[in-house]
N, C-alpha and C positions, 0 to 999 in steps of 0.2 A: 420614500418610506420612513417612518419615524419610530416604529416599534414592530416587535415580532408578530403582532396580531395582523399587520399588513401582509404578511407572507401567507399565502393559501395553505402551504404545507402544514403550518402550525395549527390549523383547524382539524387536521386529521391526526396529527401527532402533537398535541398540546405541550407547551413548555411548562414544566413545573417550576423551573428557575429561569425566567426569561432574561435575567441579567447575565447568564452564562452562555458560552459558545454552545451551539447546538449541533450535534453530530448525528447524521443520518447514514447508517452503515450496516454491514454485516461483516463478521470476522473472516473475510476472504483474504487472499494475499494483497489485493488492493485496499480493501477496508482496514486491515490492521495496520497499514502504513500510518494512517491518521490517529487511530487509537493509541498506538505505540508512541508516536510523537507527542500526543497530548499528555500521556503518562509521564514522558521523559521531561517535558518542559513545565509541568505542574500547573498549567492553565486551567482554571475551573471550567467544566463542561458538563453537558447533559447528553447522553447517548440514546438514540432511538433506533431500535432494530427494524429494518425495512425488509419485508418479504419480497421475493422475486415474483413478477407477474402483475395481474391486475389488482391485487390487494396491496401492492407496494410500488415497485419500480416503474410500472407502467400506468399507475393511477394518475388521474388528473392532478392531484395535489403534489405528488412527487415530480411530475413532469413540469410543474410550474417552477420548481427549484432547478431541476436539471433536465433540459429538453433531450438529453442523450440517454435518459433512462438507466443510468448506471450509478452505483454506489462507489465510493463515499461522496457525500456533499455536506457542506456546513453553512450555518449562518452564524456570523459573528455579530452580536448586538453592538459591540464596540469596535467597529471597523475604522478604516481611515477617516479622519475628521470627526470621529465619534458617532458616525452614521452606521447603521447595520450594513453588513457586506454578505452576500450569498455567493458561495464559490463551490465549484466542482472541478473534477479531475484531480486525482490524488497527488500528482507531482506539483500542480499548482498550489494545492493546499499546503503541502510540505513547505514549499518556498515561502508562502504567506506567513505561516506560523513561525518559521525561522526568522523571517524579517521583523515580524511583530514583536518577538520575544528577545531577539538577539542571541538566540541559542542554537546550537548544532549546525551551524554554518560559520566558516571563518570569516572575520571581518576583513582580513587581507583580501584585496580584489583578486589576485592571481589564485589563492587557495579557494576563494569563493566560487570561481568559475570552474575550478577543477571539480568541486563537489557537484555543481550543476551539470557539468559534462557527464559524470558518472550517473546522476539521476536520469538524464536523458538516455543514457545507454540502457538503464533498466527499463525505462518506459517504452523505448523503441524496440528493444531486443529481448531481454529476459522475459518480461511479462508475456508478450505475444507467443514467443517460441515455447516457453515452458507450458503455457496454457494449452497450446496445440498438442504437446506431448500428452498432457492430461486427457485431452479429448480422445486421441487415438489410442492411448494405452489403457485407460480406465473406463471411459464413458461410451457413447453410442459408436464412435469411431473404431473401437476394438473389433466390432463385427465386420468391418469392411474386409473383403477378400483381398483387395489391392493394398499391400503393405508399403507401398512406396511413400505415401504421405508420412506414415509413422517413421519410417527410416530417415526421411528428409529432416523431420523435426527433431529426432533424436540426435542426428549428426550436428545440427545447429546448436542444440542444447549443450552438447559436448564441447563444441567450439566456444560457446560463451562461458562455460565453466572453466575452460582453459584460459580465457582471457582474464577472468577473475582470479584464478589460481596464481597466474604469473604476476598480477597486480599485487596480491597479498604476500608475495614472497619477501620476507623480512619486515613485514609490517602487521600491526594487529588489525587495522581498519582500512577501509578502502582509500580514505584521504587522510592518512596518518591518524588524526583525531576522529573519534566516533562522530558521525554526522548524518544528515539526511540521506546521503548515499547509501549508507548501511541500512537505515530504517526502510528505505524503498526496496531493498534487495533481499533482506532476511526472510520475509514471509514467503517470497517466491521460491527461494531454494529450499526452504523447509517444506513447502507444499510439494515440490517436485519429488522429493524422496519419501514422503509420508503419504499424504492424501492421493497423490498421483501414482503411487506405487512404482516409481521409476528408478529407485536407487541403483539396482543392478543394471537396469536397461542403459543408463547413461554412464555407467562405471563410476559412480560418485566417490567411492572410496579411493579411487586413484588420484583425486584432487585433494591432496592432504592439507593444503593451505586454506581451501575453502571450508573443508570440514572443521578445521580448528577455529576459523573465524565464525562459522555458524554456531559452534558450541559456545564460544565467548559471547556472541550476541544473545542467544537464547537463555543465557545464565543471568542476564541483566533483569532486575526486578521489574522495571518498567516495561520491558518486552514481555515477560511472563503475564503481566496483567493485561497488556494491550491485546494479546493474542486471543483473549476471551471476551472482548468488548466489541459490540454490545452483546450482553448476555442473552441466551435463549430463554424466553419466558413461557 
């Protein structure tokens, strides 16, 4: 493929600026990882808001980019070797952008792997567990008479918050300097206590280090911008 026109998704969501990185997303906890990252690193990009369902994530055009029918996804017209690169999975995109720009991941190998470790921790634990809390506390699952699933995910969410709280003792960010590890996690913690309405349920105010870290993160201008991208039209 030599240009963005070769990607079927651009026929449904045309690129106004084909020389810029194309972001296909919604401002969910996974989606804002990439918009925050792009705002932090200052890489020019164009955002496309993708609806859920047949009009968006399960359309043939979107599936041509991401067969897993999940946001976010990107096309970088200036990928490795100067060729366009299509990429999905939020953690992979964060790593790619960090490596592409040399930003928000430490060049020291040991520190780099520490950041990747915490990124994987978020991907494998925080995202899935907090998402289940949201389902069973706010969405259809709240009507289930059997409360054992909710109790199980609340307990695991508390455990994960405890892991993060201990990690943040005496430090401002997860890996000393602000990094992709923080970007990956901020939106999920924010969602847990706001959109998922689980602040009291998980005893969030008992995790003082996490609360202070979240406040620091949400105060960053790039984070504020990224949390609203792509805008609702």
